[in-house]
N, C-alpha and C positions, 0 to 999 in steps of 0.2 A: 913489689908487683903487681899484687891484690889491692892494694890502692888506685894505681895507672890504670887496673880494667875496672873497676868500679865507677871512675872518672867516666871511662872511656863509652861503659852503658849509659848511662846517665846522659851523656851529649848524643848519642845515638838515638836515643827515644825522644829526646826534646828535637833532635833535626826532624825525625819522622813525625810527630807530633805537629811540627811545623810545614810537613810539605802537606797533611791530611786536610788542612784546617780550609774548611770553604769560606768565599770573602766574606766580608763584613755587610756588602750588601743583600747576602742571601737570609743573612743569622735575621739583621734586624729585618728585612723587607721593606728597608727604604734605603734612599740613595741620593747625596745633598745634590746631585744633579737633575735630579728630577725628583722637585715635593710632590704629596701626593694631593696638597691643595690643585696643584694644575695636571696632575698626568695619573691615569689609571695606571697602577704599578702591578705587574707580578710575578712571581720568582718562581725557578723550578728545577729540580736537580732531577737525573738519571744515570742512566748507562751511556748516552748519547746526548748530541747536544737534541736530536727531535725530541727524545723522551723527554728531558727537560724544558723543551720550549712547549708541549703539549701540558705540562704540568702549571705553568706558569699561566699559559694561554685560558684553562680553567678557572683559574685565580682572580685573573680579571672580568670574565663572563661571571662568574660570583659575584662581583662587587658591584655590575651593571645590574643585575639582576636583584640584588638585596635594595638597590636604590630605586629601583621600579615600584618592588613590593614595597615599602614601606610610606608610598605616595599614592600607593591603587586602592587602600582603604577605601576611602568614599565613592570612588569608580564601580566599584566591585556591590559596596552596601546602594547606590543608587538603584538597581535592580529589585525585581520583587523576591519575597523571601524565599518561595519555593524555585526560585532560579539562580539564589547565588552559589549556591554548592557545583553547578553544573560550569555555571559561569566563571568561577572562579580557576576549575581544572582546564575551562579552555584559554583562558586569561595568562596561568604559568606555561603554558606551552605557548604561546605566542611570545613569552616576555623571552622563556628559556632559546628558542629558536633566533628570536631578535638580537638575544645577547650574543650565541653565537655567531651569528651573522659579523656581528659589532669586531669581532675580530681582525676582519680584512684591513683594521684599519691600526693594527697591533704591530709593531718594531721591535724586535731582538734590540735592545740598546749594551748591555752588557754581557759577556763572556768570559769564563773561566771554565780553568779543569784543576780537581787538585787528588792526587790518589787514584785516578782511573775513576774519579765522579765529575760530571760535568752539569755546570749552573750557568742558567740563564735570567737574565731581567732583562722583561718586556713592558712597554710602554703606549701611551695611546692618551697623544697631548688630545687635554681636553677642550682646548680653544679651539685649536682646526678639529676635532670631531664633532663638536658644537654647532659649527660652521657649515659642516656638513649636514648634519642634523637636521639644520635649520633650513637649507635647502632640497631633502627631501621630505619635509615636513609641510611645505609652501607645495610641491609637487603632490602630495596626497592631499590635500586639502582639494587642492582643483581637480580630482581625479575622485575625489567621493563628491564631491558636491553634481559634478558632473555625473555619476553613477544613480543617484538619485532620483537627476531632474529627467535620465533616460527611463527611469521605472516610472517617475508619475506620467510621461508619455504612454508609454506601453499600455500601462493600464487606461490612458484616456483612448487607445487604439484598440481596446479588450483584449489583448495580449498578456492574460494575467500568469500564464507559468514562465514567461520570459521575465517578466513583471518582477514575481514573486521570487524566482534566482537573483535575478539583480538587486535586489534589498539583500538579501541573504548575503553576498558577496559583497555588498556596503556594506552592513553591519559586521562582517570581518573583516575588514580595511580599516571601519572604524577602531574596532577593537584595540587594531596592530598602533593607529596612528596615534592613539591613547598612550598606549605602551612608549612610546618615540617622547611625545608630549612630556610626559612626566621626568624624563629621565631630564629632555633639555633642562626645562626649570629648574631641575635640581643639579644639573652642572654650572649652568648660569645663573640663578638666583632669579632670572625673571621670567614667570609661565610665557607660553606660548600660546594667541589669540584661538579661540576655536569657537567662539558665539555662532558662527556663523555656520557650523557644523550640526548635522542631526546628530545626536548623541545615540551612542550605542543604545541604550533602552526603549528610546524613542523609536527604532525602525524596528528593532523587535516586536513591539509593540503595532507598527505597521502589517510585518508580516501576518501576526495571529489575527489582525481584521480580514485580511486575505482570507487565510486557512477558512475562518468562521464563516466564510461566504458559500464555500464548495460542500457542492453536496454528490452524494452518490444516489442516483434513483433506480430503481427496478424498473426496468422496462418489459421483461418477459419472462416467462422460466419459471415463477415463483409458486409452488403448492402443486409441482408435480407429483406423480405415482413411477414408480417404476421397481421390477423385482430386486431382493440385494445384489450386490455386485453386477449390476446394466448399468448400459448408460442411461441417464435421464434423455427422453426422445425431444425434446428443447435445451438449448444451449441458454442459460441464464445470462441473459442480458441484461448491462448495468451502462448506465452513462452521465460522466462526470462534469458537472457543471458548476459555473459560479456564478450567484445572484449578483447582478450589478443594477442596481434601481428597478426597475421590472422586469429586466432583461432575463435569461437565462444563458450566459454563454460557454457551450460547449467549449472542454478542457481538451485537446488534442496532445499525445504523443506522450499522457499521464502514467508514469505505471501503477498498475493495479494489482494487489495480489490477495490470491484465493484461499481462505484457510477452514480448516472442519473443524469439529466439533471442541477437541484437543487443542486448538490454536496452531495446528502443525499449517506449516507450506503448503499447498498441494501445487499451485503453478502462479504463474504471473503474466500478465496480457499489458502491452499499452493499449488505450484508447485511440481508435481511428479518426480520422478528419472530422467525424460528428459527435466525438465524444462520446463514442460507445466501444463497449468490451464485453466479449464474449466469453465466456468459460463453459465447458462439455465437461458433464461430471459424472460420475459413477454412484450411485445412490448405494451406502452402507449402513446396518443397520438392521434392529428387530421391525421395529413399528415406524417410526420418522426418523425425520434428520434434519441437519441443517447445514448451513455454510456462510461463512463471514467475509464480504469481500469490501474490502479497504486500501488506504493510498500505500504503495511498499515503502517499506522504513528505512530501505538500505542506503538512500542518500540524505536523508531527512538529519540535521543538525541534532545532537543528542538534548539539545534546550526546546524543541519543538515536537519531539515523536509522541510528545502525550498530548498535544494537541492534534496531529495529525491521527493519532491512534481515535479520537471521537469523530471521526469522519469515513462512515463504514455504513455496511447494509446486510441483513441476514435473508438470507433464502432458505424458505424449508421445504422437505419434498414429505411423500408416505413411502412406505417400502409395504406391496402387498403379494403375496403367493403365487396370486394369476398376473402372467402376463400383460401389459396394456394392449386393449383391443381399441379398433375403429370402428364406429357405425355410422350411418347413416339413420336420421331420425323421421320417420314419417307418422300423423295422427291425422286420424280421420272422425268425422262427429256418424251417423246412421247415416246422417244424405250422402254422404260420401264427401263430403266439403274440408277441406285441409284446416288442420287449427293450428296456427302459426306460433299462439301463445301458447299453447299446450307444450308445441314442438321443443320450444326455446325452454321451457320449466324443465322439462323430460333433459336437455341439452348440457344446461347446466349441471343438474343433478350426475348424468354420464360423465362429465369432467372432473368434479368432485370429486367422484368415486375413481379418479386417474387413470380415465379412461377415455377416447378422443371421438371427434364428430366430424366426420367429412361426408360431401356429396360422394367421393370418390371411394368411399370405404367397401371392402368385403360384405363386412357384415351388415345386417337390417335390427333395427330397433322399430316394429311397425303395429299400429296399435288403432282400435276404434274407441271412440267414447260413448259409451250409453247413458241416460236417462234411467235409472233403478226406482226411483222412489219421488213421490213429490207431494206435500199435503202445505195447508195455510196452517197458523200458527200465530197464539196471539203472543206479542211483545212488547215491553212498556210502551215504545211509542207506536204501537197497537199492531194490526192485523199486516203479517208479514207472508211471501212466499218462500217454503223450506226443500229445497232440492238435494236430494244424494245425487251423484252418478260414479263411473264405474271406468275404468281404465284397464283393458287388458292389453299388454304388452307383450310381445311375439320377438324372441329372437333366434334371428335365423341366416343362413348363408342366404348371400343374395344372387348367387352366381344361381344355385339350382334351387332354392327357394325353399329349403328344408327347413323347419321348426326344429332347434336344440333346445328351447326354454319358454321361459314365460314370468311374468310378474303382473299380478292384479292392484292396481290403485284406486284405493277411494277419496273421494272430496265431496263436501257440502256445500253448498252456497243458499244465502239466504238475500232478498230484495223485499222490498214493499210496493214496488211496480207490477210484475209480471212472473210468471213463470219462465219464462223465457229468459230474467235476467237473473235469475235464481240460479239458472242451468248453467248460465255465463260465469255466475260467480263461482259455482262452483269449481271452472275448470281451473283454477290458479290455485286449489288445492291439491290437485292432483301430482304431485311431486315424488317418486322415488326414492327411499333412504338410499345410504349407501351400502346399509347393512343389506336391505332388498335387492338389489342390482346383486353384490358380490356372490349373496347366495344363489340368486336364479343362473348368475354364470358360471360358477361354481357346480351345478348340476350338468348342465352339461360341457362340461370344460373335456371332456374325453373326444365326445363327438365335433369339439371347436379343435381338437388338435392336427388333424390332418389339413385344414384350411388355415389355419397358422403357418405349418407348415410350408404350406403351398405362397402364403404371402409372405413369410421371412427369406424364401430363395428370390420373390421378385423384389424384394427392397435389397437384397445384396447384392442382385444385378446391379441394380439404378444406382445404388452406392460406387461399385463396382466402375462402371462407365463414367461418372462425375467424375473421379476418384481420376480417371484416365487422361480428364479434360482440363483437369486441374481447379474443378469447383471443389474445394473441401470444403466448406460449409454446407453445402448442399449434400454431399457425399454425406456425412458424420448423420446430418440428418435422416436420410435415408437409412444408413446400416447401426442407427439406434433403433430404428424397428425390430433388427433381427431378433427377435426372441424365443424362435421355437429351433431346434434341432441341432445336435450339440456339434454337428461339422460345421454347419453353418453360422454357429455364433461362433467358434472359434478362431473361424475365418476372416467373421467381422470386427473381432475383438481385435485382430494382429493388424487389418487396415487401418483401424482407429487410432494404433498407436501409432502408426506409420504417418498417417493426415496429420495428427499433433505435433509429430516431430518435423513436419516439412512447414505447416504453421509456423512455428515457433523460428525455421529458419529467413520465414519468407518477413517474418517480424523483425529478427534482427538487421537484414539487408537492409528494410525499410529505415534502419534505426540505425546506423552505422557505430554510433559514439556510444553504442548502451554495450556497457562491459558486464 
């Protein structure tokens, strides 16, 4: 009885083992009806047919990837050394995506279940697959050639940005085309001829040539002065152009990024129909600061980020303890004649000190030039006239005429012909320094505050009026001149932020596809 029981157990174990054994094609990964010479074959197992099919699909996809990878070393090495790692990563992504897409041609050729485990054998007929691949390659070749010709036409028409985008898309298509062509050659043993298609490295070179012609030109707003934390009184205006022959073609719709000294993003703007972009910037720092405008890298392929990173321009500004003011400059000689050349010199010094010059200003810088000394001297090239002149400038409220400060500038001139010409030469030396101007303004600062408070209220009122009319750029120009009075400044700053949001909304509506 004991012997019979043992035999029974052995029999039952053998029977169970027989039931649990997976199919031979799963164990070997081969099937006599689907030889690997003619088929891509993948096998999988799981707790359902769906899970087994996913595993089998992954095997086939990996086989296709390996085929492409083994044939692609030469393609990747055709790129410049600095590009290869980025291109390899991009190419691997394209290969992976293409391999997964290829599974649409896969069929479940065998199924089995043993002891609650499901088994699947999937296949792709290489001959049918290669035929379909050939059709797709023919279509892609025509499309790549068409895209490249379109890019050349766009360049001829001066439509550089669309041409640039088309070239990038053509390059991506060329890389995918190459992945398909090497798989075709691997399956059929015959290369797919691609001599009439521009290579991906050559396309990359074309794009880089275009980038090399792009420049960002500073139009206005550089070297301003403002108090720390206050808006610069002028926008930083930059123009994006591309050089073509002797022409500078404006680039419209180009997205630019403004970054601070720490390379942090401050703001983005698109160029308008004239290639212009305007950035309203707050001054930040102790004595001086800078910001950089470059092409926004958000949509730029990784392999081109360094090239675009070199297309930028930098704006500098100064920080002052005194709120910038606007002056009308008037200088005359002893006879009352207006000296325009001296006014220009003084005006330039005022602007270099961070202030402004306008005939509509509420402050006046007025002065008279007088001759204080004249003599004849012996020089290496003969006898000459030496004249010393003096300019006394008064800082005053134009409305009341009240003088709140003054500064004196001296100049010396020499001429061989006459004393008068020597005097005129001295005019060119009557240049007040930034230090002298700042000192003079600081002395009268308290007396100037009531006037500045009045002008700040007026600027705030103008800014509000422009805002109500939707004239946002004009409103910002006025609000930036609100520099005195805590309540006025706070109201101006709130309105500035509101305007910036409105401008951003306006820009997004003008470029609806910008995500």
